[in-house]
C-alpha positions in Angstrom: 0.0 0.0 0.0 2.4 2.7 1.2 5.8 3.5 2.5 5.0 5.1 5.9 6.9 7.8 7.8 9.0 6.7 10.8 8.3 8.1 14.3 11.4 9.3 16.2 12.6 8.9 19.7 10.6 11.2 21.9 7.3 10.2 20.4 5.1 8.7 23.1 3.9 5.9 20.9 7.4 4.4 21.0 7.3 4.0 24.8 3.8 2.8 25.2 3.1 -1.0 25.3 1.0 -2.0 22.3 -2.4 -3.6 22.3 -2.8 -7.1 20.8 -4.4 -7.4 17.4 -7.9 -8.7 17.8 -9.5 -8.0 14.4 -8.1 -9.7 11.4 -9.8 -7.5 8.9 -9.0 -5.1 6.0 -7.5 -2.5 8.3 -5.1 -5.1 9.8 -4.2 -6.3 6.3 -3.5 -2.7 5.3 -1.3 -2.3 8.3 0.7 -5.4 7.5 1.1 -4.3 3.9 2.4 -0.9 5.0 4.9 -2.6 7.4 6.1 -4.9 4.7 6.4 -2.0 2.2 8.1 0.3 4.6 10.8 -2.3 5.8 11.9 -2.7 2.2 13.8 0.5 2.1 17.6 0.0 2.0 19.3 -0.6 5.3 16.3 -1.8 7.1 16.0 -5.2 8.9 12.8 -4.8 10.9 9.9 -2.4 11.6 7.4 -2.4 14.4 3.9 -0.9 14.1 4.5 1.8 16.7 7.4 3.1 14.6 4.7 4.1 12.0 2.4 5.4 14.7 0.2 2.4 15.3 0.0 1.0 18.8 -0.7 -2.7 17.8 1.4 -5.8 18.3 2.8 -6.4 14.8 6.1 -6.2 13.1 7.8 -6.9 9.7 11.3 -8.1 9.0 13.7 -8.3 6.0 16.8 -10.2 7.0 19.1 -12.3 4.8 16.4 -12.4 2.1 13.7 -13.5 4.5 10.8 -11.0 4.3 7.7 -11.4 6.5 5.7 -10.3 9.4 4.3 -11.5 12.8 1.1 -10.4 14.5 0.9 -10.6 18.3 4.5 -12.0 18.6 5.9 -13.3 21.8 9.5 -14.4 22.3 9.3 -18.1 23.3 13.0 -18.9 23.3 16.3 -17.1 23.7 19.7 -18.8 23.8 21.6 -18.4 27.0 24.6 -17.5 24.9 24.7 -13.7 24.3 26.9 -11.3 22.5 27.4 -7.6 22.3 26.4 -6.4 18.8 26.2 -2.9 17.3 22.5 -2.0 17.2 20.7 0.9 15.6 17.1 1.8 15.2 15.0 3.6 12.6 13.4 5.6 15.4 16.9 6.7 16.7 18.6 7.3 13.3 22.3 7.6 12.8 23.2 6.2 16.3 24.6 2.8 16.8 25.6 1.3 20.2 26.9 -2.1 21.3 23.9 -3.9 22.8 23.7 -7.3 24.6 21.4 -9.7 22.8 20.8 -13.4 22.8 22.5 -15.1 19.8 19.4 -17.1 18.9 15.7 -16.3 19.3 12.3 -17.8 18.5 9.1 -15.7 18.2 5.6 -17.1 17.9 2.6 -15.3 16.8 -0.1 -15.4 14.1 -0.5 -14.4 10.5 -3.4 -12.5 8.8 -5.6 -15.6 8.9 -5.0 -15.8 12.6 -3.0 -19.0 12.0 0.1 -19.8 14.1 3.5 -18.7 12.8 7.0 -19.2 14.2 10.1 -17.2 13.2 13.5 -18.1 14.4 17.0 -17.1 13.7 20.6 -16.5 14.8 22.8 -13.4 14.5 21.0 -10.5 12.8 17.7 -12.3 12.7 17.8 -13.0 16.4 18.7 -9.4 17.1 15.8 -8.2 14.8 13.3 -10.5 16.6 14.3 -9.2 20.0 14.5 -5.6 18.9 11.1 -5.5 17.2 9.4 -7.4 20.1 10.9 -4.8 22.5 9.3 -2.1 20.5 5.9 -3.7 21.0 6.5 -3.6 24.8 7.3 0.1 24.6 11.0 -0.3 24.9 13.7 1.2 22.7 17.1 -0.5 22.5 18.6 2.5 24.3 16.9 1.2 27.5 19.1 -1.9 27.3 22.4 0.0 27.3 24.5 0.2 30.4 24.4 3.5 32.3 27.5 5.0 30.7 26.5 4.1 27.1 23.0 5.3 27.7 24.3 8.7 28.8 26.4 8.9 25.7 23.4 7.8 23.5 21.2 10.5 25.1 23.8 13.2 24.5 24.3 12.0 20.9 20.6 12.1 20.3 20.2 15.6 21.6 23.0 16.7 19.1 21.2 15.3 16.0 19.0 17.3 13.7 16.1 14.8 13.9 15.8 15.1 17.6 14.9 18.7 17.5 12.7 18.4 14.4 10.1 16.2 16.0 
């Protein structure tokens, strides 16, 4: 349908827990189409509904040629093994900080027919699944940074052009 505008850090929709999707109708199908279209822009791996201003539990992904979406996702498995990986966010553009993430993740949810779906992956896919699910709980990756990195991130955000153009 459409490439949607991204909401930036500071917009309350990004720090509000999303409601579950309960209607699997044309409006939900349009939302999913918009999520899928919007994540296709170069340099994007995932996109959560609140990032386009919709407070519903849904996200899209495009990682290693895998393009899809999950409605009402829940993380059901994370590896105990973690790593620190540079992470960025469309809602916090231009800023990347080392973030601790599980190396492997499994998410379960449903599709537009309200049928069960499972998405799993390691590396960037695991990072994407964790990052997008965090968004649906009202959490930005900046919240996962240790205190010193978070201070640095907040300072860097205030120095950007996008922060003041909200």
